[in-house]
Residue, then its C-alpha position, 0 to 999 in steps of 0.5 A: m505555457k509549459r511552466l504554466l501547466l506544470l505550476a497548475a499541476a503542482l497546485a493541484w496535487a500539493a496537499p492542502c495546508w490543513g489536510v494530510q491524508v493517512h495511508g493504513h500500512r497493511g491495513c492497521r498492523a498496530v492493532r490487527p493482524e497485517n493484510t487481513l480482512a479485519a485489518f482493513s475493516e478496522a483502518i476504514r472504521v478509524g477513517a483512514d483515507v487509504l488502505e496500503l496493501d501488498m500483493q502476491a499471485t498463487k499458482d493459479d494466477i489469483i491475486v492475493v495480499s500478502h507482504d512476503f513471498y512466503v506464508g511465513p511461521e512467524l505470521c501464520l499457521g498451517p492447515g489444521g492449525k499446525r505450526l509451520a516447520e518452514p516458509v511456504l512459497i505463495r506462488s507454489l500454492t493454488s488460492a483454494e490451498l492457501k485458504a487452509y492457512d490461518c494468518g490471524s492467530m499468531p501474535n506479532a511481537r512488534f506490535p504489542r496492542q495487535e488483537a488476534r483474529p484466529g482463523a483469519k485467511m490471506p484475502t484475495l484482492d477481490e475480497v478486499f474490494g468486495l469488503v469496501k464495496t459492502s461496508s456500511l462504514p461511512a468512510a467506505r464510500t471514499i476510501q482508496f487503495n494503495i496497492e503494491t506489485k511485490i516482484v524481484p527481477g533476479k528471482p523470477e520464480l516468486s511472481p509472474d513476470p512484469e507484464r502478466f502480473a500488471s495484467l492480473v492486477a489490472d483485470v481485478v481493478r477493472r472488474h470492480g470499476m476501482e480505476k479512479r480509487v487506486i493507486l498502483q505502487s511498486f519498487d519495480q518500474r517494469t510493472l508500473l509502466a506495464f500497468k499504465k499501458l492497460l489503465p492510463a487513469v490509475r495513479i502511479s506511485l514509485l517506491t524507493s528504499g535509498n537515496y536516489l541521486d535524482y528522485l525527479a528523474a526516477a519518478r519521470a522514468a516510471k511515469a509516476d505520479i507519486l513519489s513514495p520514499d523511505q521517510y528517513w531519506i526525504t528532504l524538504e528540498t525533494v519534496q518542493e521539487m517534486h511539488r513543482n513538477g506535479i508529483q506527490v510525496v507519501p513517505w513510508t512507514a511513520d508510526e512515531p509522533k516525532d516522525w509524523q511531525r517531521m513529515l508535516d514540517l517537510g510538506v508531504d501529502a501523505i503518510i503511510t502508518d501502521d497506526p492510522e488511529a493515532l495518526i488521525a488524532f495527531l493530525k487533529e491536534k495540529g489542526r491538519r485534519 
């Protein structure tokens, strides 16, 4: 009976042979400033299936969307449009203070096609959910969210403790009724386990950045529904093992056609990319969308 249940789970989770989901990394930073409402709007417009984003907590425990722990001079301007002399810790600022920073004007040299959005603020998670709920774009009705808790065990000054962080995020998800549309991802197993206790229906994704000797054991320890590895550390054998055990595989972050093709050959369930529009076009060309 146990084998039959595992097989059924694997079949239920495995991506259909024709479809691979597209996660817009930090929205779509190939063409819009990362983790801004403009980036999320564009990802919705081009038809991404999932918005991938990162979360920090302010001094007053508001969940905001940022990959980095700091407001950095390479991506943001300070109050009054002034250049920042040094990074400013997000956790040291209130949410109101954070709104004085412009995170849409600075060009990102890594993404030459990125269009500036002067005055864009670092959004709250509330604002991202609100954007989707009020959007008239067709994809907004079904788009999902892959949201990451950014936390480092040895640097407690950067974020709330795991239980508090999980609770703050869960409150926002619950308030917007997004339990069925959210995936919580993290490199930190503690927040995943804490969150699962609060909202058992939300899917859990374990992020990995290196080579685990046993991916399955790691995913099971985190009670993960999804394994999200560095794209260069995933193998066909691992994908097949995950699927046999009812676990999806969603690698990060692939931006080139050669990498997309390799992911298709491995049979992954979804791909996290900075350029969702280009990936969608690629998948359509391959008859996979």
